[in-house]
C-alpha positions as CSV (number, residue, x, y, z in Angstrom):
1,E,0.0,0.0,0.0
2,D,1.3,3.5,-0.8
3,G,2.4,5.7,2.1
4,K,4.8,8.4,3.0
5,I,8.0,8.0,5.1
6,L,9.0,10.3,7.9
7,A,12.5,9.2,8.9
8,L,14.0,11.9,11.1
9,G,17.3,10.8,12.6
10,A,20.0,12.8,14.4
11,E,23.5,13.7,13.3
12,E,24.9,11.4,16.0
13,N,22.3,8.8,15.7
14,K,21.3,8.3,12.0
15,I,18.5,6.0,10.8
16,V,20.0,3.3,8.7
17,F,18.4,1.5,5.8
18,T,20.6,-1.4,4.7
19,S,20.9,-5.1,4.1
20,F,20.7,-7.9,6.7
21,T,24.2,-8.8,5.6
22,D,25.7,-5.4,6.4
23,E,28.6,-6.2,8.7
24,E,28.4,-2.7,10.3
25,F,24.6,-2.5,10.8
26,G,23.4,-6.0,10.3
27,L,20.9,-8.7,11.3
28,D,22.3,-9.2,14.8
29,G,21.9,-5.6,15.6
30,S,25.5,-5.0,16.6
31,V,27.5,-2.1,15.4
32,N,31.0,-2.8,14.3
33,N,32.7,0.5,13.4
34,E,35.7,-1.3,11.9
35,A,33.5,-3.2,9.4
36,V,33.7,-2.5,5.7
37,W,30.7,-2.7,3.4
38,N,31.0,-5.9,1.3
39,G,27.4,-6.3,0.2
40,G,28.1,-5.1,-3.4
41,Y,25.7,-3.1,-5.5
42,G,22.0,-3.5,-4.8
43,A,21.9,-6.0,-1.9
44,W,18.2,-5.2,-1.2
45,T,15.4,-3.7,-3.2
46,G,15.6,-0.1,-1.8
47,I,12.8,2.4,-0.9
48,D,10.1,3.2,-3.5
49,I,7.7,6.0,-2.5
50,Q,4.6,6.9,-4.5
51,S,2.8,9.2,-2.1
52,P,3.4,12.9,-1.1
53,G,4.9,14.3,2.0
54,S,8.0,12.1,2.7
55,V,10.8,13.6,4.6
56,L,14.2,11.9,5.3
57,E,16.8,13.6,7.4
58,N,20.0,12.2,8.9
59,V,19.6,8.8,7.3
60,L,22.0,6.3,5.7
61,I,20.7,4.3,2.7
62,R,23.3,1.7,1.8
63,G,23.3,-1.0,-1.0
64,G,19.7,-0.5,-2.2
65,G,18.3,-1.2,-5.7
66,K,18.3,-4.9,-6.1
67,Y,16.8,-5.8,-9.4
68,Y,14.4,-8.7,-10.3
69,N,13.4,-9.3,-13.9
70,T,9.8,-8.2,-13.3
71,P,8.1,-4.8,-13.7
72,G,8.3,-2.2,-10.9
73,Y,11.9,-2.4,-9.8
74,T,13.7,0.9,-10.1
75,R,17.2,-0.3,-9.3
76,S,17.4,2.7,-7.0
77,A,18.3,3.1,-3.3
78,L,15.6,5.7,-3.0
79,A,12.9,6.4,-5.6
80,Q,10.1,9.0,-5.6
81,E,7.6,9.0,-8.4
82,G,4.8,11.6,-9.0
83,Y,5.4,13.7,-5.9
84,S,8.2,15.6,-4.2
85,V,10.5,14.4,-1.4
86,T,12.7,16.1,1.2
87,L,16.2,14.6,1.7
88,K,18.6,16.3,4.0
89,N,21.9,15.6,5.9
90,S,21.9,12.0,4.6
91,T,24.1,9.6,2.7
92,I,23.2,7.3,-0.2
93,E,25.8,4.8,-1.3
94,W,26.4,1.6,-3.2
95,S,23.1,1.6,-5.1
96,R,22.5,-0.9,-7.9
97,K,21.9,1.9,-10.5
98,Y,20.7,5.2,-9.1
99,G,21.2,6.6,-5.6
100,L,18.2,8.8,-5.7
101,L,15.6,8.6,-8.6
102,L,13.0,11.4,-9.0
103,K,10.5,10.8,-11.7
104,N,7.6,13.0,-12.9
105,T,7.5,14.9,-9.6
106,S,4.6,17.3,-9.3
107,A,6.1,19.6,-6.7
108,T,9.6,20.8,-5.8
109,S,11.9,18.3,-4.1
110,T,14.5,19.6,-1.6
111,I,17.8,17.8,-1.7
112,E,20.2,19.5,0.7
113,N,23.5,18.7,2.4
114,N,23.7,15.1,1.4
115,I,26.5,12.8,0.3
116,F,26.0,10.6,-2.8
117,T,29.0,8.2,-3.0
118,N,30.1,4.9,-4.7
119,N,27.0,4.7,-6.9
120,N,29.3,3.3,-9.7
121,N,28.2,-0.2,-10.5
122,P,30.3,-1.3,-13.5
123,N,27.4,-3.4,-14.8
124,E,25.1,-0.3,-15.0
125,P,26.4,2.1,-17.7
126,D,23.9,4.8,-16.6
127,A,24.6,4.6,-12.8
128,S,24.6,7.9,-11.0
129,G,24.2,9.4,-7.6
130,L,21.1,11.4,-8.6
131,Y,18.8,11.0,-11.6
132,I,15.8,13.3,-12.1
133,N,13.5,12.6,-15.0
134,S,11.0,15.5,-15.3
135,G,10.4,17.5,-12.2
136,A,11.6,20.4,-10.0
137,L,14.2,20.4,-7.3
138,E,16.3,22.6,-5.0
139,L,19.8,21.0,-5.0
140,R,21.9,22.6,-2.4
141,A,25.2,21.9,-0.7
142,N,25.5,18.2,-1.6
143,T,28.6,16.2,-2.3
144,F,28.8,13.8,-5.2
145,T,31.9,11.6,-5.0
146,K,33.1,8.4,-6.6
147,N,29.9,7.9,-8.6
148,K,29.8,6.8,-12.3
149,T,28.0,10.1,-12.9
150,G,27.4,12.6,-10.1
151,A,24.0,13.8,-11.2
152,K,21.7,13.5,-14.3
153,L,19.2,16.3,-14.7
154,Y,16.8,15.5,-17.5
155,G,13.7,17.6,-18.0
156,A,14.4,19.3,-14.7
157,S,13.8,22.8,-13.3
158,G,14.9,24.6,-10.2
159,I,18.3,25.5,-8.7
160,A,21.6,23.8,-8.1
161,E,24.0,25.7,-5.9
162,N,27.0,25.1,-3.6
163,N,27.3,21.5,-4.7
164,I,30.7,19.6,-4.9
165,F,31.4,17.0,-7.6
166,E,34.6,15.2,-6.8
167,N,36.2,12.1,-8.3
168,N,33.2,11.0,-10.4
169,G,33.4,9.3,-13.8
170,T,31.4,12.3,-15.1
171,D,30.4,15.2,-12.9
172,L,27.0,16.3,-14.2
173,L,24.8,15.8,-17.3
174,Q,21.7,17.8,-18.2
175,N,19.3,17.7,-21.0
176,A,16.1,19.7,-21.7
177,S,16.5,21.3,-18.3
178,T,16.0,24.8,-16.9
179,I,18.3,24.8,-13.9
180,S,19.8,27.9,-12.3
181,F,23.4,26.9,-11.4
182,K,25.6,28.9,-8.9
183,N,28.8,28.2,-7.0
184,N,29.1,24.5,-7.8
185,T,32.6,23.0,-7.8
186,G,34.2,20.1,-9.8
187,I,37.3,18.4,-8.5
188,E,39.2,15.7,-10.4
189,N,36.3,14.3,-12.3
190,D,37.2,12.0,-15.3
191,P,37.9,11.8,-18.2
192,E,40.4,14.7,-18.6
193,P,41.3,17.0,-20.1
194,S,38.9,19.0,-22.4
195,P,36.1,21.5,-21.4
196,P,34.5,20.5,-18.1
197,T,30.9,19.2,-18.1
198,L,30.3,21.0,-14.8
199,L,30.6,24.3,-16.7
200,E,28.4,23.5,-19.7
201,T,25.6,21.3,-20.8
202,S,26.5,18.4,-23.1
203,T,23.7,19.1,-25.5
204,S,23.1,22.8,-25.8
205,T,24.4,24.9,-28.7
206,P,26.0,27.2,-27.6
207,P,26.8,25.7,-24.2
208,I,25.0,27.1,-21.2
209,I,27.5,28.3,-18.7
210,L,26.7,27.3,-15.1
211,E,26.9,30.7,-13.4
212,E,29.8,31.2,-11.0
213,S,30.7,27.5,-11.0
214,T,34.3,26.4,-10.8
215,T,36.4,23.3,-11.6
216,T,39.9,22.2,-10.7
217,A,40.0,19.4,-13.2
218,T,38.5,19.1,-16.7
219,S,36.2,16.6,-18.4
220,T,35.0,15.9,-21.9
221,S,31.4,16.6,-22.6
222,P,29.8,13.2,-23.0
223,K,26.8,12.5,-25.1
224,I,23.5,12.0,-23.4
225,P,22.7,8.2,-23.4
């Protein structure tokens, strides 16, 4: 049955969504701070929300997006379709394909001060930390690191400011989007050199410069898949 999620953790006591096999936060309920995640990409199905009003703050979503060859599986750690979601002060990592998927959202989603990392499954060419397909968002002060692509903004509107894209395969791709960019930073994203994708779209002619954004390494402008 559809429903919303209100997951409100604390900085020192985050709510954890993970697999039973997670050695750090696992089935036995113990916490082993020395453990290293070894569950791979998509160890469990993830969170799929199809109702309005969900808020997740101070959560860790690890290893979601398990895929079965039947309809309805998004291969995402967190997916919101048709409505907006608020995600703050959280970490999404080791997803099967997408860390956060926003699709056809009818209101503005707030994505603020999160970490999207290690969403880089080699068996998923389109893997990314964030993927929005038609919708509005406020993307502020997030860090995208070690993802295949940091963020994909397709048919999106809204703002993206003060985000950091570091050590991703590609920093950012956008297509048919009307996003206001400001004060975003790219650091050591591959491949290099050539014009940085963080500073221009990969499809517009002429390129749309992302206002007041910076980069310390350069990337080619890949084609939209």
